[in-house]
N, C-alpha and C positions, 0 to 999 in steps of 0.2 A: 425494461432495464436500460436499453440504449439511451433513452431520454435522461435518465438519472445520471448516467455516465457522461453524457454530453454537458449537462449542467455543471457537474464536478470539473470536467475538463476546462470549460469556459472560466470557471472560477480560478483554476490552477494557473491559467495564462493571463490573469488580470494583472496589468502592469500599472499600478497606481502608487500613491504614496503609502506610508505605513498604515494609516487608518483605513484606506481603501482595500489594502491587501488583507488586513485583519477582518474586514467585512466580507471579503471574498472567502476567506477561510471559514468564517461562520456559515456562509451559504453552502460551501462544500460539505461542512459537517452536518448541517441540517438536512441537506439532501441525502447524504448517506444514511442518516438516522431514519429519514422518511422511507427509504428503500427497505431498511431493516424491518420497519413496521408494516410494510405492504404485504397483504395477505395472498396476493396472486402473482407475486414475482420474487425472484431470489437474486441476491448479489452474485456477481461472477468475478472472474479474475481481472477482467478489464476494468470493472468498477472499482475493485479494491486497489489495483495498481494505480489507477488514475487518482484516487484519493490520496495514496501514499505520495504520488508525484506532487499533488497540491500541498501536502505538508512540507515537502522539500523546497518548493518554489516560492511559497508565500511567506509573508511576515507573520509568523504565529506569535500571539501575544506574549508567551513565555516559553522558555526552554522546557519547563516541566510539562506544559500542555502539549508541546510538540512531541516529546518523547512518549507521553501518555497516549496521544492520538496514534502515533506510529505503532506502538506496541499493541494496543487494543485492536487495531485494524489487522495487523499481521497475525496476531493470535486468532482472531476470528476467521481469517482466511484459512489458517491451518485447520481449525475445527470444522470449517465447512468443506475442506478438501479442495480448495480452489487456488492453491499456490502453483503458479507456473513461472516460466522464464520472465514474463513481463513484471510480475510481482517482485521477483528477485532483483531484477535490474533497477526497479524503482526504489527498493529498500537499499540497494548499494548507493544510489545517488542521494537519497533523502535522509538516511539515518546518520546520527552522530556515531563515531567509531565505537564507543563503548556499548551503545545499545545494539548496534549491528552484531557485535561479537556476542553479546548476551543472548540475542534471539537466534543467531545463525551459527554460533561457535562450533557446534557439533558437526557442521558441514564444511568448516574451514579445514583444509588439509594441514596436518602437522602443526608446528609452532610458527606458522607464517604470520604475516602482518595481520593486524586486527581486521582490516577491510580488504578482502579480495573478492573478485566476482566469482560466484559459485556456479558451477556447471549445472544445467537444468536436470541432467540425469541423476544428480545426487539428491534431488528432492525426495523425501520419504513418500512412499506410496500413500500413506494416510493423509498427507498434506495435499496430494494432487488427485485423489481418487475421483473427484467430480469435475475435473478439467475436461471440457468438451470441445475445445478449439480443434478445427480440422488439422491444423499443422502442429499439434502438440508433439514435442520431441521425444515422446516415450510410447 
């Protein structure tokens, strides 16, 4: 899994022209999909958060593809129970306001602004049940 994450991270920090960044996004996407199809390894919060970071940093071909990629990745992380502080931080920086509110609105206190940083202790147990980092805040 660390190799998949490293490839996605390298793609995320590709600083090229629009075409090069779109190619880097495609590499990140293909790498994540390859990990999903791997029979002997599982995605973790570092991998998911790093892909979300790639979505935020790279020139994604369309806004629709950006939002679809972010939403699918976040929902998969929730289903797998691997949402941690890193995933939340990357969602904060990478998501358009409306999508952030759609996906995390139940965790945003009161009628505050659409985009606020969410404290990790508010992550539902179901979303974080498989987080294994030594310094998990819960």
